[in-house]
KEMAR-688517 format. One record per residue (C-alpha): residue in one letter; x negated, y, z. Coordinates in pm, whole numbers, padded with zeros to 5 digits, always signed. Last residue first. Example, Ala and Ser with C-alpha at 12.3 -4.5 7.8 and 13.67 -1.06 7.14 Angstrom:
<pts>
S-01367-00106+00714/A-01230-00450+00780/
</pts>
This chain:
<pts>
S-04049+00872-01650/I-03690+01003-01644/V-03592+00874-01989/H-03746+00534-01915/W-03553+00514-01584/V-03223+00595-01757/K-03282+00313-02004/S-03369+00083-01710/R-03037+00169-01544/D-02845+00073-01857/A-03027-00262-01875/A-02955-00328-01505/S-02587-00276-01579/T-02395+00035-01493/N-02052-00019-01354/K-01789+00198-01514/E-01563+00353-01255/K-01233+00181-01203/P-00925+00385-01286/R-00748+00520-00979/I-00431+00353-00865/P-00179+00612-00757/N-00128+00658-00384/S+00175+00878-00313/E+00356+00755-00623/E+00271+00394-00535/G+00405+00440-00182/K+00725+00598-00306/L+00769+00314-00555/K+00726+00057-00279/V+00988+00230-00064/N+01240+00219-00349/E+01156-00145-00430/I+01196-00237-00063/C+01547-00090-00052/T+01665-00258-00370/S+01546-00599-00251/L+01699-00543+00091/K+02041-00473-00057/K+02028-00789-00267/A+01888-01005+00018/D+02167-00927+00263/L+02062-01052+00610/E+02345-01027+00863/G+02256-01339+01063/T+02180-01140+01378/E+01811-01242+01398/K+01762-01202+01023/Q+01926-00860+01030/N+01699-00745+01312/K+01383-00868+01139/V+01493-00709+00812/K+01561-00377+00988/L+01220-00387+01158/L+01052-00444+00822/F+01249-00159+00663/D+01164+00082+00944/A+00795+00003+00894/M+00835+00053+00519/E+01010+00387+00575/Q+00732+00497+00811/A+00470+00417+00547/W+00679+00575+00270/E+00684+00904+00460/Q+00318+00983+00395/K+00211+01190+00697/T-00149+01096+00612/L-00309+01002+00944/E-00001+00927+01156/F+00182+00759+00867/I-00114+00542+00776/G-00165+00448+01141/H+00203+00352+01180/L+00179+00141+00866/E-00129-00035+01003/R+00044-00109+01335/L+00353-00236+01154/L+00132-00466+00946/H-00041-00595+01258/V+00291-00674+01422/N+00425-00820+01097/C+00149-01079+01074/M-00130-01050+00821/
</pts>
């Protein structure tokens, strides 16, 4: 995904959910682009910044445990109980 599309997605996330991390990530990407163009890119500072934004995003959207998939054998047991 190119940065333009990523920025568009982040803007949509922010507009729909008001989760600040999305706007912060968009600002971060624009800052990196600007610093790269001006030759002022500082990888250490950027690394710390992106980790902070990433943590905010993960806190706002925790990973949910996967639901157990039922196998065909499990479904047939349920069918026998019902019939």
